[in-house]
C-alpha positions, 0 to 999 in steps of 0.5 A: 819962816815963809807961810803959804798954801804949801801946808794944805798941799802937803797934807793931801799926802795923807789921802794915800793912806786910804789906798794903802790901809789894807796893806797894814792888815797883811803884815807879819804879826809875828814881827809886831810882837817883837816890838818892846813895850808899845805897838807904836809911838805917836810924838807931838810937840815942837823942834825936839820931835820933828822928823820932817813936818816943818820941812814939808810944810815950809819947803822954801824956809828950810831948803836953802839951809839944808842944801849947805848945812851940816844938820844930820852930819853925825848920824845920817851924814847929810840933813834928815830933816831933824834940827840936830847933828843926828838923832833926836830923843824920839829917834832914840826911844823908837830904836830902844823899843826895837821900832824904825825911826818915826816918819812925819805926818805930813810926808805920809810915808806909809811903810813906817806908819804902822809903828808910829808917826811924828805929828811934832812941828819944829817952831810950834807952841803949846798955846795959841798966843803966837801964830808964827807957826800955825800948828800948835799942840791942839792942832796936832791932836786934831791931826792924830784924831784924823789919822785914826779915822783914816786907818781905823779899818786896817788898825784896830782901836787897841793899836791906838789904846796901847801906843805911847804918846810922847808930848814935848813942847813949851820952849817956843812959847817962852822964847817967842814971848820973851824975844817979842820984847812986849812981855817981861819975864814976870808977864810970862810967868803970870800969863804964858806959863799957865796957858801952856800947861793948861794946853798940855793937860787939855791935849792929854785929856782929848787923847784919852777920850777921843782916841782912848789913849792910855800911855803918855810920856810928858817931857818938861822944858829944860833950863831955858836960861842955859841955851846959847840963844837966850844967853846971847839975847838976854846977856847981863853985865851983873854976874849975880844974874847967872847961877853957878852953871853960868845960866841966867837965873831969871830965865831958868825960874820960867822953866822951873814954874812951868815944870812945877805946874806941869808935874802937879797937873800931870800928877792930878791927871794920873790919879783921876784917870787911873781911878777910871781905868788902871791902865792909864799911865802918864809918865812925867820926865824932868828934863830940867834936872837931866840937863842940869846934871850935865851942866853941873859936872860936864866931864863926868857926863862925857861933855866938855862945852856945856854952854856953847853952840857946836854950829854957829858963829860969834863969841862968847857962846858961838851963837849969832842971832842973824847967822844960823847954823850952816849959813853965811851972811855979809855983815858990815862988809865982813862974811860971817859963816856959822860952821860946825864944830868937829866934835859935836858929841862934847856939846849940849847945844847943836845950833844954839837953840836945839840939842846934839845927838849926844845929849838926846842920847844921854837924856833917853838913857836917863828916861829908860833908866828911870832917872828923873822920871815919875813913875820911875818904873814906866819902862821896866819892860825895856831891856838895856841888853838890846841897844842901838850902835852906840854906847850909853853915857853912864851918869854919875851922882846927881848934882845938888838940888836935882832929883825925881819930880 
């Protein structure tokens, strides 16, 4: 990605909030009461929840790709600044709770800010160990704090206190660390994983203290060793390096360690904070088990291509490390085109790194049902009778070893 002063210029869009703040107070409050569970959703993290921040911060990097790419093809029918063929998990959450899709912080689109905003930046990390994308989680927490100060005259403190804060990050920390070649898996386990978990819990603490946030949804990382990208870059000739699902065991242990430490840290925070105020609720989502459930028996979950990228090029996982989805490149006098499949709903992976709309829907259905979620009744306010335009995928029995954290 290119870097430059575009970020500062983009952030100036937030200055319009001051002039529009009064408009929030004039909105129909009866409409607000129609929104289920939460008055707003604030999303922090990385690619899984970015609805346009990276596109604004790095316009040069994404413009060429979006002009020719099939991103957004399933739902939006054109690129929608989301790294998927359609909606992200944060989109499905917003729709499930009767809200509009979240605008991105850096675009300053005033119309939707009352019901939430995404501060997530694609490519960002939970730690400061890599400056490839200089907007890690703790910087995003500062953005939330600034946003609150900008609109506090129009939106009371209770708005921030009762909103849902969704945090999904960590994958890029491990991808960057491993792909740099400077660290072994053991090094990452020993140094990076604890730092990532510490920054996530520190972010929760800051949001709770500075914004009086009370409701959190913390999403763990999926099995890192099951993505077409990592399967391609770290391919092994030893069959024993792969598990029964065809994933790399060693890389998946990183995810398992991250999730174990994060679940324990979240549990401690849940107990300590609830002693201060019973309204605190920190919900932990075991995304590892959600994805493993699909990988264990794809046909029963509505998928047929669990380890291949829908949009890509090159065998055996349809992922090319030099030719990303929607691009073409001349390599050794041959043109390589990374094109999209015709049936993305049968795939877990969209472009080798990011998930498809189909999997995102499946994951959110699982969360709303309380499966692989602790506490399991976190979304008892949600009514499945009111859904979006798509039919939920009904999971069957979980695979061996998978379960609530």
